[in-house]
N, C-alpha and C positions, 0 to 999 in steps of 0.2 A: 491509660493504655501508653505503653513504653515505644519510643519512637526511635526508629533507626539510623543511625547518624549516617550522613551523606558521605559515599566515597570521595575521597579527596584523588584531585587530579595529579596525575605524576608531572614533576618538574622537571626541568632539564637536568638540574643534578641528580633525580631519582633515576632519571634514564642514563646518564652517565653510570650511576653507582651498579645499576643492574645490569650494563653492558659488559662492566670491568668483572663483575661478578662471571657472566657467562664467558667472558675470554678467560679467566683463570680456571675455569672449569673445564674447556675446552683443551687447555694448553698442559694442566697441571693434574688435574684430577682424574680417578677413576671413574666415569660415570656409569649410573645405571642406565640400561634399556627398557624400553617399554614394550618391547617384543622378545622372544625367546632367542637366544641365539641359534641362527639355523644350523643343523646338524645332517650330517650324512642318512641317507635314507636307510643304511645298514648303520645299526647301533655298534657293531665291532669297527674299530678304528684300525684294527689290524697291530703290526709290532710298532713299536716307538721306530721314528725316523732315524736313518743314520746321521751321522753329525754333519756331514757334507749338505745333504738334502735341509736337515733343520735348519742351519745357517741359511740357505738358501732361500727356504719359507720366512724365516725370520727377518732378512732383508725385503722381501717382497711385502710381508704385510706391515713392516714398519712405511714404507712407502704409501701404504693405501692408507695407514692411520694418517700420518702427514695429510694426504688428499682430503681427509674427514676434518681435521684440525682445519683446512684452509675451506671447508667447506662452511664451517661454523664463522668462520670469519667473513666471506663473501656475502652469505645472506644476512648476517647483522649490518654488515655496510650497507647493503641494499635496503632493508628494512629501515633502517634509520635516516636514509636520502629520500625515501617516495614519501611523496603527501598524500597518497589514495590509502586510506585504511584498510580497502579491499587488499590490494598488494602487500602491505604491511604484514597483513595474517598468512595470506599465501609463503611470504618468506620466511616467516617465524614457522610456521607447520612445516615448511620445507626442511627448516634447521632441525626441527624436532625428530624428523625422520632419520636425519643425517646423523643425529646424535644417537641411533641406535648402532648405526655403522661404526662410529667414533667407539663406541663402548665395547661393541663384537670384536675391532680389532685389537684394542687395547688388551683384552681380555685374552685373544691368540696370542697375542706377543708374549704374554705373561707364560701361557702355557707352552711354548716354544723358548722362554728360557732367555729371549731378545728384549731389547730397550727401544722405548719410544725416540725419535729422532731429538738429538740433542738442539736441534735448532728450531723447533717449535715455536716459542716465540716470536722467533723472524719471518717464520713463516705463516703466522696469525697475523701479524702487524701488515704485512706486505698484502696478504687477500684481502683483509679490511679495507686497504687503501684502493684497491682495485674494485671493489664491491662498492664503497661510498661514491668513488668517481663514476663508474656506472650508472650509480642512481640519481647524480646530480646532472647528467647528461639528458636524461629522460627516461620515462618508464619504460617505454618501447623497447628502447637500446638497453635499459637494465635487464628486461626478461629475454633480449637477444642472447644477452652477454651469458645468462643461466642456460639458456638453450644450447649455446656452443660449448660453454663448460661442461655441461652434461653429458652431450655428443663425444667431447674427448676423453671424459672418463670411461664411458663404456666402452671406447675404444682401449684404452688403456686397462681397464679391467679383463676384456676378452684377451689380451696379450698376457696377462697375468695368468689366466685360466691355462694358456698353453706353457706357461714357464714352471708353474708350480709343479713340485714332486709328484710323480703318481700316486704315492703311497699317502700325500697328504691331503684325507678326504676331506677332514674338518675344515682347513683353511679354504678348500675348493667350495664348499656348500655357502660359508661366507660370502665369498665375493660373487659367485653366482646370484646370490639376494641382493647383494647391493648393487649387482650389475642391472637387474630388473627395476629395482627402485629409481635407479638414475633416468633409467627411460621414461617412467612415469614422471619424473620432475619435467622432463625435457617437452614431452606431450603437452603435459599440463600449461606449461609456461608459453607453448605456441598458440594454445586454445585461447589464453588471455590476450593475444596479439603481440608478441614477440616481432621485433623488426629483424630481419637477416642482418648479419654483421659484415661489414666491407672484407673483403678478402686480407689487406693488409692487418687489421685488426685480429683476424682468426690465425693468421701466418704468426704475430707476435704472441698471440697467446698460446700456440703451439710449442715454441720456442720457449717461453717462461715455463710450461708446464715440465719438458725435457729438461731443464736447469735442476727443477725443483726433483724430479724424479731419480735422475741420476747422483743427485747432491745426499738426498734422503736414503737412498740406496746402500752407503757406507756411514754416513753421519748422523 
């Protein structure tokens, strides 16, 4: 009878290389999605967008793509620094769902003839550092950081739904589904025992997010 070899436990080097691969995928690759891209209720998308509307939609979707690059990094940092296997799995599952958003926004950028942010490596590195720091402080703080991040993203996406050109039903459908998913992540993190963050921390997060969105809108 043939025996099945035992699975080798991951070494720190294995984890480092796996994390580097996920980072490169988030920054440079065109990832595949596990769910179909959300589409408008009507399959008829209408006439092509006027040039000004196309540029505006491209800038907004570039900002949303940067947000998804940051989400991958945040959850990678949080998963790497929690000692609780249950929470590590939660962060990685959330990252997988956010991976759909990453793919959808990248595909929509291509459709609009727009490019991703040139600063994506910088955004990833900064977000990973924030996620790792939150995880080092403690699991309840880390979950609270996730809740506040997702609530701010929800508000940000609601603003984009108001700003997107009226004729861009394709981008709007993507943003609406993303907004629903972000709310679900925040609700789940709260149920796992997230601690409310102090107002100074929340304010600092808002400032950092504003800097990122204003920069990514153009670069």
